[in-house]
C-alpha positions in Angstrom: 64.9 -200.4 15.6 67.4 -203.1 16.4 70.5 -201.8 18.2 73.8 -201.6 16.3 75.3 -205.1 15.7 72.0 -206.9 16.2 71.2 -209.4 13.5 67.8 -208.6 12.1 67.7 -210.7 9.0 66.9 -214.4 8.8 69.1 -214.5 5.7 72.2 -213.7 7.7 74.8 -216.5 7.0 75.2 -217.4 10.7 71.5 -217.6 11.2 71.0 -219.7 8.0 73.8 -222.1 9.0 72.3 -222.6 12.5 68.7 -223.0 11.1 69.9 -225.9 8.9 70.5 -227.9 12.1 66.8 -228.5 12.4 67.4 -231.1 9.6 68.9 -234.5 10.5 71.3 -234.6 7.5 73.0 -231.4 8.5 73.2 -232.4 12.2 74.9 -235.7 11.2 77.3 -234.1 8.7 78.3 -231.2 10.9 78.0 -233.0 14.3 76.1 -230.0 15.7 72.6 -229.4 17.0 70.4 -226.7 18.6 69.6 -226.1 22.2 66.7 -223.8 23.1 65.7 -222.1 26.3 67.5 -220.6 29.3 67.2 -223.6 31.6 68.5 -226.1 29.0 71.3 -223.9 27.8 72.4 -223.1 31.3 72.4 -226.8 32.2 74.7 -227.4 29.1 77.0 -224.6 30.3 77.2 -226.0 33.8 78.0 -229.5 32.5 80.8 -228.2 30.3 79.1 -229.2 27.0 80.6 -227.7 23.9 78.7 -224.7 22.7 80.1 -222.8 19.8 77.5 -220.0 19.2 74.7 -218.5 21.2 71.9 -216.5 19.7 70.1 -214.2 22.2 68.3 -211.0 22.8 69.7 -209.6 26.1 72.5 -209.1 28.5 71.8 -212.3 30.4 72.2 -214.3 27.2 75.4 -212.5 26.4 76.7 -213.4 29.9 75.8 -217.0 29.4 77.7 -217.1 26.1 80.7 -215.7 27.8 80.5 -218.4 30.5 80.3 -221.1 27.8 83.2 -219.6 25.8 80.7 -219.3 22.9 80.4 -216.6 20.2 77.5 -214.4 21.2 75.2 -213.2 18.4 72.6 -210.6 19.3 69.4 -211.1 17.3 65.9 -209.7 17.0 62.9 -211.7 18.3 61.9 -212.5 14.7 65.3 -214.1 14.0 65.1 -216.0 17.3 61.7 -217.4 16.2 63.4 -218.6 12.9 66.0 -220.5 14.9 63.8 -221.9 17.6 61.7 -225.1 17.4 58.8 -223.7 19.4 56.1 -221.2 18.5 56.9 -218.9 21.4 60.6 -219.2 22.0 62.0 -218.0 25.3 65.6 -217.9 24.0 68.5 -218.2 23.9 69.3 -220.7 21.1 72.7 -222.2 21.2 74.7 -224.3 18.8 75.8 -227.5 20.5 78.7 -229.7 19.5 77.5 -233.3 19.4 79.9 -235.6 21.2 81.1 -238.9 19.8 78.6 -241.7 20.5 79.3 -244.0 23.5 78.1 -247.4 24.3 78.9 -247.5 28.0 80.5 -250.8 28.9 80.5 -250.3 32.6 76.8 -249.7 33.3 73.3 -250.7 32.5 71.9 -249.5 29.2 68.4 -248.3 28.3 67.9 -248.9 24.6 65.1 -247.7 22.4 64.3 -249.7 19.3 61.9 -248.2 16.8 60.8 -245.5 19.2 60.4 -242.7 16.6 58.5 -240.2 18.7 61.0 -237.5 19.9 59.0 -236.9 23.1 59.2 -240.5 24.1 62.9 -240.8 23.2 63.7 -237.7 25.2 61.8 -238.9 28.2 63.5 -242.2 28.1 66.9 -240.6 27.8 66.1 -238.5 30.8 65.0 -241.7 32.6 68.3 -243.3 31.7 70.2 -240.4 33.2 68.1 -240.4 36.3 68.6 -244.1 37.0 72.3 -244.2 36.2 72.0 -246.0 32.8 73.6 -245.2 29.5 71.2 -244.4 26.7 71.3 -246.1 23.2 69.1 -245.4 20.2 68.5 -248.4 17.9 67.2 -248.5 14.3 64.0 -246.6 13.6 64.3 -244.4 16.7 64.3 -240.6 16.8 67.7 -238.8 16.4 68.8 -238.6 20.0 70.4 -235.2 19.3 67.5 -233.6 17.5 66.3 -230.3 19.1 63.0 -231.9 20.0 64.6 -234.8 21.8 67.0 -232.4 23.6 64.0 -230.4 24.9 62.2 -233.5 26.0 65.2 -234.9 27.8 65.5 -231.7 29.9 69.3 -231.9 30.3 69.5 -235.6 30.5 72.1 -235.6 27.7 74.6 -233.9 29.9 74.3 -236.6 32.7 74.7 -239.9 30.8 76.3 -241.4 27.8 74.4 -241.4 24.4 75.1 -244.0 21.7 73.6 -245.4 18.6 73.5 -248.9 17.2 72.3 -250.6 14.0 72.3 -254.2 15.4 71.9 -255.9 18.7 75.4 -257.3 18.4 76.8 -253.8 18.7 75.5 -253.7 22.3 78.3 -256.0 23.2 78.5 -259.0 25.6 75.8 -258.3 28.1 72.5 -259.6 29.3 69.7 -258.4 27.0 66.3 -257.7 28.6 63.5 -257.3 26.1 60.2 -255.6 27.1 57.0 -257.1 25.6 53.4 -256.2 26.3 52.3 -259.6 27.7 53.7 -263.0 28.3 57.0 -262.0 29.8 58.4 -262.6 33.3 57.8 -260.2 36.1 60.0 -257.2 36.0 62.9 -257.5 38.5 66.4 -256.4 39.2 68.7 -256.8 36.2 72.5 -257.2 36.1 74.8 -254.2 36.5 75.7 -254.3 32.8 72.4 -255.4 31.3 70.7 -253.7 28.4 66.9 -253.0 28.8 65.4 -252.8 25.3 62.2 -250.9 24.8 60.2 -251.0 21.5 57.5 -248.7 20.1 54.0 -248.8 21.6 52.5 -249.5 18.2 54.8 -252.3 17.0 56.8 -253.5 20.0 60.2 -255.1 19.4 61.1 -256.8 16.1 61.1 -260.6 16.2 64.8 -260.8 15.6 65.5 -258.6 18.6 63.2 -260.7 20.8 65.0 -263.8 19.7 68.3 -262.3 20.7 67.2 -261.4 24.3 68.2 -263.4 27.3 65.0 -262.5 29.2 61.7 -261.1 28.3 59.7 -259.1 30.8 56.2 -257.6 30.9 54.6 -255.1 33.3 51.6 -256.6 35.1 48.5 -254.4 34.7 45.6 -255.7 36.7 43.5 -252.6 35.8 42.8 -254.0 32.4 44.7 -251.4 30.2 46.1 -253.1 27.2 49.4 -251.2 27.0 51.4 -248.3 28.3 53.1 -245.4 26.6 56.6 -246.5 25.6 58.2 -243.9 27.8 56.1 -244.8 30.8 56.7 -248.5 30.3 60.5 -248.0 29.8 60.7 -245.9 33.0 59.0 -248.5 35.1 61.2 -251.3 33.8 64.3 -249.2 34.2 63.4 -248.2 37.8 62.6 -251.7 38.9 65.6 -253.1 37.0 68.1 -250.8 38.6 66.5 -250.5 42.1 64.7 -253.9 42.6 61.2 -254.3 43.8 58.1 -256.2 42.9 57.1 -256.2 39.3 53.5 -256.9 39.9 
């Protein structure tokens, strides 16, 4: 039997309100999302991210909620599964306040354009954070604050800026570096405020985005592979672009 005060019903209003955040329209209207797992939630707490509620099953989760200044809600394992986005959740699940979008003007940007896979978007966001770049999601890309992207980014959200744009013009006055599978220049160091734009593996960058770019680059692949996963390609270009080195 659940202990007194433990939420055991998935129809509990607080549980239902949190579960709605798996849907993009509710995340956007409420400016909140869900974080899952002890490592990711602890990283959010350490970084000072805004957590309003924390659903958990033990004393450690309650202590984490207290450290974050969040309301703790003790739940059963079945309720935790309803809130989590994984089949075997480790808990806890926290409600995260989504910060206002930022297009960093004082640093390089790593921009995804039409990258709809949450895993690739999360990996590229983590890459941006690792190499000191701001992250921007363009049209057709996965919601950068979806629970799946948050898991894939492994805390990267809390170490960089995250923005969204609908047009290239919204990136501001900066050098635009477009990545294309073949025919581009060798990857090299880019300017301190350049924007590296990565398209989907299946479709690449739209023609209008390519036309707007100041420079197009390609990764040389002497092994004969036709293309790389979008996250891998973006990471290579971002690393060479921010640290220099041979592109071939």
